[in-house]
N, C-alpha and C positions, 0 to 999 in steps of 0.2 A: 841055721848054719852060721849066720853072721853073729848071732848072740853067743854061740859056742866059741867063736873066734875071740870074742871079748873076754870070755871066761878064761881061755888059754892065755891071753895077754895078762890078765890079772894074776893068774897062777905064776907066770914068769916074774911079774913084779914082786910077788910075795917071796919067791925063791932067790931073787937076784938083786933087788933094789938096794939092799944093805951094802953091797959092794960099791955102789955109786954114792953112798952117803945118805940114802933114803931110809925111812923107817917103815918096814913092812906092816907094823901094827898101827900105822897112822896114814892110811890111804883114803883119799877123798875123791869121789867121782864127781865130775861136773859135766853137764851136757845141756845144750840148748836146742829146742825144736826137735828134729829127728834124734839128736843126741840125748835130749831129755827122755824121749820115748824109749831109747835103748837103756837108759838108767832105770826107768820104771820097770822094764822087763828083768833087768839084772836083780832088782830088789824082790822079784817074785821067783827067781830061779834057785832051786836047791844046789845046783852046781856052783853058784857064786857065793854061797854062804861062807862067811869068814874071810872073804878075799878083799873086803873094803870095810872101812869103819864109819864113813860118813858119806852123804850124797847130796848133791845140789842139782835140782831139776828146774831149768829155765824154759818156760813156754813149751813144755813137752808132756803135759799130764794127760793121760788117756786111759780108759779102762783096759787094764792088761788082760790078755787072753781072750778078748771079746771077738777077735777075728775068727771067721769060720773057715773050714777046709775049702768050702765052695768058693768063698771070696779069694782065697789064695790061689786056687786053681784057675779062676777066671782071670786073675792078674797075670799068671804065668802064660796062659794061652794068648793073652793080648801081646805079651812080649815076644812069644814065639812067632806070632803073626807079623809083628813089626820087623823081626829078623829074617822072615821067610823060611822058618824052620817048621817042618811038619810035627804034629803032636807026638807021633811015635818016635821021632828022632830027637826028643828033648835033651838027650845026653850030650848033644852037640854044644849045649850051653857051657858044659864043663871045659870045652876046648877053646872057647872064645876069650879074648882079652877083656878085662873088666870094662875098659873104655868103650868097646864095641857095644856091650850090653847097655851101659848107661846112656850112650848116644841114642840108642833105640827108644829111650823113654822121652826124648824131647817132644814137646807138643802135647803130652798127656797131662791132664789136670791132676795135680798132686794133692791139693786140698779139697776134700769133699765133706759132705755132711757127717759129722760125728766120727770121721775116720780119715785116714790117709793111706794111699796104696803102698804096698811093699813092706809094711811093718810086719814083725814076726807072726807066723801062724802057730798057735799053740798045738802041742802034741799030747798034753796030759802027763808028760814025763819030765822034760826039761822046762817047759812053760805050762802052767796050769790052765785048764779051760775056765772060761768065765761066761757061761751061757746067759747069765742075768745082765751082762753088760754093765756091771756096777764098778764104781771106784772102790778099790779094796787096798788094805794094807796086809802084807803077807808075813806069816810067822817066821820065815827064813831070814827076814831082815828086821825083825821086831826090835832088836837092840841098836839099830842104825839110826842116828839122828838125821833129820831131813830138813833141808832148806828148799822151799818151793815157791815159785812165783810166776808172774806173767805180766803182760802190758795191757793197757786199757783198749788200745785200738790195733790189735794184732793183725787184723785182716785188711788193712788199708789197701794193699796192692790189688786185692780182688774187688774192692768196693768203691774206691775213690774215683768216680767217673765224672762227677759234676760238683766241683768245689764251690760253685756259685748257687747251689740249690737253696731254695727258700724253705721255710717251715712247712708250707703247703706241699712243696715238692717232696719233702721228706715223708710226709704223711702218705702221699701217693705211692712213693717208692716202697714203703713198708707194706702197703696193701697189695701192690702188684707182686711183691716177693720175687723179683727177677734174680735175686741172690740165692734162691732156694737150693741150687746145686751145691752151694757152699754151706748154707745153714738155713733150713726152713723154720718158720715160726708158726707152727700149727695152731689154729684157733684164733689167729689174729683177724680182727674184723673192724668194721666201722664203729662198733660199740665199745671197743677197748683200745684202739690204736692211740687215741689222744691221751689216755691214762698212761700208756707205755711211754710215750714221748715225754710227758710231763715228769714222770718218775725219774727218767735219766737227766732231764734238764735240772730238776731240783737237786739231784745227787751231786752235780758239779757246780751248784750255785749259779746255774745258767751261764757258765763261762765257755761252753763249747758251741761251735757253729753247727748248723744242721747236718753238714756232711760228716762231722766228727761224731755226732750223736748216732747217725746211721751206722757208721763203722763200729762204734762202741757197742751198740745194741747187738749186732750180729756177732761181733767178736766175743762178747761176754756170754752169749748163748752157746758159742762153739767151744770145743775142748781146748783150743789154743789159748783162749782168754779165760774162760770160766772154769776150766779143768783144774787149775792150780788150787783153787779154793776147795773143790771136791776132794782132791788128793790130800790136802792139808787136813780136812775133816776126817778122812779115813785114817790117816796116820795118828791124829790126835785121839781118835776113838780107841786105838790100841792101848793107849795109856802105858806104854813101855818106854819108848825113847822120845825125846822132845822133837817138836817140829816148829819151824819158824816160817811164816808166810808173808809174802810181800806182793805189792802191785806197783808197777811203774806207771806213773801218771805224767811224768815229765815230757813236755812236747819237744821232740827233736825235729829239726828241719828235714823234710823229705827230699831225698836226692832226686834231682830232675824236675821238682815241682816248686819253683821259686815262690817264696812267701807262705808256703804251707808247712805245717808242723803238727805232729801228734805223737802219741806213744805207740810207735809201730813195731812190728815183729822184728826182733834182733837189735833194736836201737840201743838198748842198754848193754848189749854184749861187749862192744869195744870199750865202753867206759869201765866195765869190770876189770879189764886187762890193761887199763891206763892208755888206751888209744883215744885221744881227745881230738876230734875233728872241728869242734866249735868251742872256742875259748870260754864261752859262758857256761859250759858244762864241766869245767875243771873241778869245781867244788864237789859236784855230784859224783864225778868219777873217783875222786880221792875217797869219798865216803863209801861208795860201793866197793872199791878195791880193798880198802882196809877191812871192811866188814866181812866180805867173802873170804879174804885171806885169814881173818881171825877164826872163822868157822872151820876152815881147813886145818888150821894150826891147833886150836884148842877145843873145837866142837861147839862154839857159840859165836854168833855174828855180832855180839855186843862189843863195842869199843869205847874208848874214852870220849869219842865224839858222837857216838850214836847209842842211845838207849833203845834196845830192841828186845822186848819180852817174848816169851814163848807163846805160840798159838795154842789155845785149848778149846775144848767144846763149850766150856762155860762162858768165856768172854771173847774169844776169836780176835785177839789183838793182832792187827795187821799193819805191817810197815808200808807206808806210802812214800815211794821215792819220787821227789819232785824238786822244784827250786828250793823249797824248804822241806826236808824229809823228817817225818815223824810217824809214830804209830797211833792208830785209833782203834776203838772198840768196834768190831764188825762194821767197817765203813761202807760196805756194799750190800748191807742187809736188804734194803728196799729193792735193789737191782736183782739180787739173787731170788728174792721172794716173787717178784713179778715175772721174771723169766721162767720160773718153775711152772707157771701157768701155761706155758707154750711148749 
């Protein structure tokens, strides 16, 4: 129902935005996290075909249509229980203010392994089924250019519990897998844990501390961090419209954790909209804002200041946003390869 609301909003834009000086033929969607998940679903919905011309998905790539009716039902029953509503009286939900329903969700874990609660349940009509749980690009949005990316340490809020951990602590933490509710690493053992750690240390030229490596390993295995690459691969495989892929590696100070910084979930979002809370990020903010605005305006994120080629299956050119931003050929290949083993 929420996705159909978005379709109606886009229909309104198409029919009315010209009266406000807008161009109905040049509509760009942008969403982050849950907003990115919404955009992913719109790109799979026949109802939304032709209502937007470009899309930007920030840290919200997930296999569309992979949720089951059973999962959706279980979530609904949990909400009914929180609200004190009997199953047979579910229609009372329609009478409640939205704030009452959202307040009932407090305390529920929203980030889980390979999924997040309350995202749309497919019906095979408005949203296609995806029983294979694969990252796909859909024919209804084949002509829509996509800009998609994420951050290296998306899940810091769930995983940053011991910033003073040693490399031996990291090894123990990975083997214990206390983070499994967020993302398990099946098959991880004494025989391969050191190779996993060393792969990540080498990928960053040993510039990250143990706690950052822990967060990055789990984040890049999770859809929030690693899903953007899989989404870019699916779109590139369509070979119809271009796709640009990026990763944010810039270390932003973590609110409330003095002296700690990493590329955490949502950290680049204010920079894209020119909200600069740390003056040292001003240059990156201007670069991000101009690039994303260029994509919205003309369908390409390249600017005079930033050379940003398309991502293709052949060379996987990926933009790295950092103190010095530049693109590289498949910069996370070793990371993607080793995580595929788990």
